[in-house]
C-alpha positions, 0 to 999 in steps of 0.5 A: 837128791836127783837133778830133777828134784833139785830143778823142781825145788828151784822152780818152786822157790823162784815162783814163791820168791817172784810173788812173795812181796808183789802178789802174796796170795799166790805164794801160800799154796806153795808152803806146807801148812806147818812151814817155817821161815827163818831169818837168822841175820834179821835184826828182830821184831824190835826193828820190824824184822822177825827172825822166825815165821811159823805156819801158812797164815803167818807167812801170808801176814808177813808177806802182805806186810812187806808191801808197805815197805817194798815195791817192784820186788824182783829176784834174778833169773833162775839161770843165774842162781846157784842151786845145790843139794847138800850131801847127807841132808834134806836141805838144799842151798840156793843163791840169788839176788833180790832188788826192790824199792822202798815204800814210800821213800823209793830208795833202791834195795838190793840183797845178795841172798843165801837160802837153805830150803826143805821141800816135801811133797811139792811144798816148801816146809822150811825156808832159811834165808840169809841177807844183810840185816845191817844193810836193811836197817840202814835202807829203812831208816832203823839206824843211821850210820855217821861218818867220822 
């Protein structure tokens, strides 16, 4: 992949992530109609964390739903990201951090994130994001950790 293509994909991802929770209506045109989002480390629907979201309409619904759980979601500056093209693959790898506050508890929420992404004709077709599901379940009160 050419450096300019990687740069464009990173800028597209940054725009999408900056608006994913805060302004979900602004993200939908950044995805292909049949785009797929996967969260392999998500605990699953039973805990309110889906592992897979398919299609623009479902992605928009998912992003809007996050507004009831997070506010002031911020992604670190693009200049601080790790951006890599993977040899022999259409996938790109991005490393970034996300910070927000939970709703309504107002707890700080931080994740170090790795995402594999595919972009085709200027649209995100595949977005596979890795974050700490155990930490998310603790912050959102889905589990409690007791000390000995």
